[in-house]
VOBA-1610 file (N, C-alpha, C; in pm, whole numbers, padded with zeros to 5 digits, always signed):
BEGIN
Unk-01751-01770-02611Unk-01768-01692-02448Unk-01603-01637-02455Unk-01600-01487-02433Unk-01520-01437-02428Unk-01426-01389-02303Unk-01311-01447-02290Unk-01240-01398-02153Unk-01115-01291-02224Unk-01124-01182-02103Unk-01044-01059-02087Unk-00900-01122-02071Unk-00764-01119-02110Unk-00656-01195-02086Unk-00574-01050-02100Unk-00570-00946-02120Unk-00530-00824-02092Unk-00644-00704-02087Unk-00553-00580-02004Unk-00599-00481-02013Unk-00450-00354-02042Unk-00523-00278-02188Unk-00437-00137-02155Unk-00551+00021-02141Unk-00446+00074-02025Unk-00539+00204-02078Unk-00450+00277-02134Unk-00544+00380-02232Unk-00447+00492-02285Unk-00451+00579-02181Unk-00366+00675-02159Unk-00354+00782-02070Unk-00391+00911-02119Unk-00389+00917-02287Unk-00469+00997-02344Unk-00592+01042-02317Unk-00703+00935-02305Unk-00794+00939-02336Unk-00894+00894-02205Unk-00762+00823-02126Unk-00807+00715-01987Unk-00931+00633-02045Unk-00942+00613-02165Unk-01013+00448-02193Unk-00914+00316-02169Unk-00936+00223-02130Unk-00932+00128-02131Unk-00976-00024-02267Unk-00917-00043-02319Unk-00910-00182-02392Unk-00858-00322-02374Unk-00928-00403-02395Unk-00952-00529-02358Unk-00885-00611-02480Unk-00783-00678-02436Unk-00757-00801-02567Unk-00831-00929-02460Unk-00899-01011-02565Unk-01004-01127-02508Unk-00919-01212-02657Unk-00999-01368-02556Unk-00957-01472-02630Unk-01136-01521-02636Unk-01109-01593-02719Unk-01252-01696-02745Unk-01231-01851-02693Unk-01345-01833-02612Unk-01351-01985-02540Unk-01471-01994-02540Unk-01479-02144-02630Unk-01621-02228-02576Unk-01614-02289-02490Unk-01765-02261-02462Unk-01830-02302-02311Unk-01756-02461-02212Unk-01809-02511-02335Unk-01852-02674-02352Unk-01721-02719-02299Unk-01549-02664-02355Unk-01421-02668-02362Unk-01397-02647-02224Unk-01434-02504-02192Unk-01435-02457-02046Unk-01490-02604-01903Unk-01628-02588-01963Unk-01688-02634-01834Unk-01596-02778-01832Unk-01621-02843-01984Unk-01509-03011-01961Unk-01400-02995-01891Unk-01321-02907-01910Unk-01178-02913-01858Unk-01169-02887-01702Unk-01284-02766-01666Unk-01289-02788-01534Unk-01331-02911-01415Unk-01455-02982-01506Unk-01491-03134-01464Unk-01412-03192-01430Unk-01284-03200-01584Unk-01190-03283-01532Unk-01093-03235-01447Unk-01074-03160-01385Unk-00989-03106-01307Unk-01022-03145-01153Unk-01145-03133-01136Unk-01178-03170-01040Unk-01226-03303-01002Unk-01292-03387-01092Unk-01297-03533-01093Unk-01155-03557-01019Unk-01014-03496-01078Unk-00905-03566-01055Unk-00827-03569-00886Unk-00914-03408-00875Unk-00918-03382-00702Unk-00976-03442-00605Unk-01104-03475-00647Unk-01147-03573-00622Unk-01121-03705-00547Unk-01066-03779-00683Unk-00997-03926-00699Unk-00853-03892-00590Unk-00796-03821-00642Unk-00697-03779-00537Unk-00716-03809-00392Unk-00800-03727-00380Unk-00868-03687-00215Unk-00862-03839-00144Unk-00893-03932-00205Unk-00965-04037-00157Unk-00842-04132-00120
//
C-alpha cells in the first residue's frame, strides 16, 4: 500500500509529483488495532 507523504507542484508544467512511502497493510492494521485497544482500555 502506497501512502503519499508529500506533493510538489511543478509550476512550469502544472504537474504534481508525489513522494510515497510503502507500507505493509498488515503492519498498518495492527498498528491501528493496538492503538484502539489501548484507547478502549483507558476509557474503562
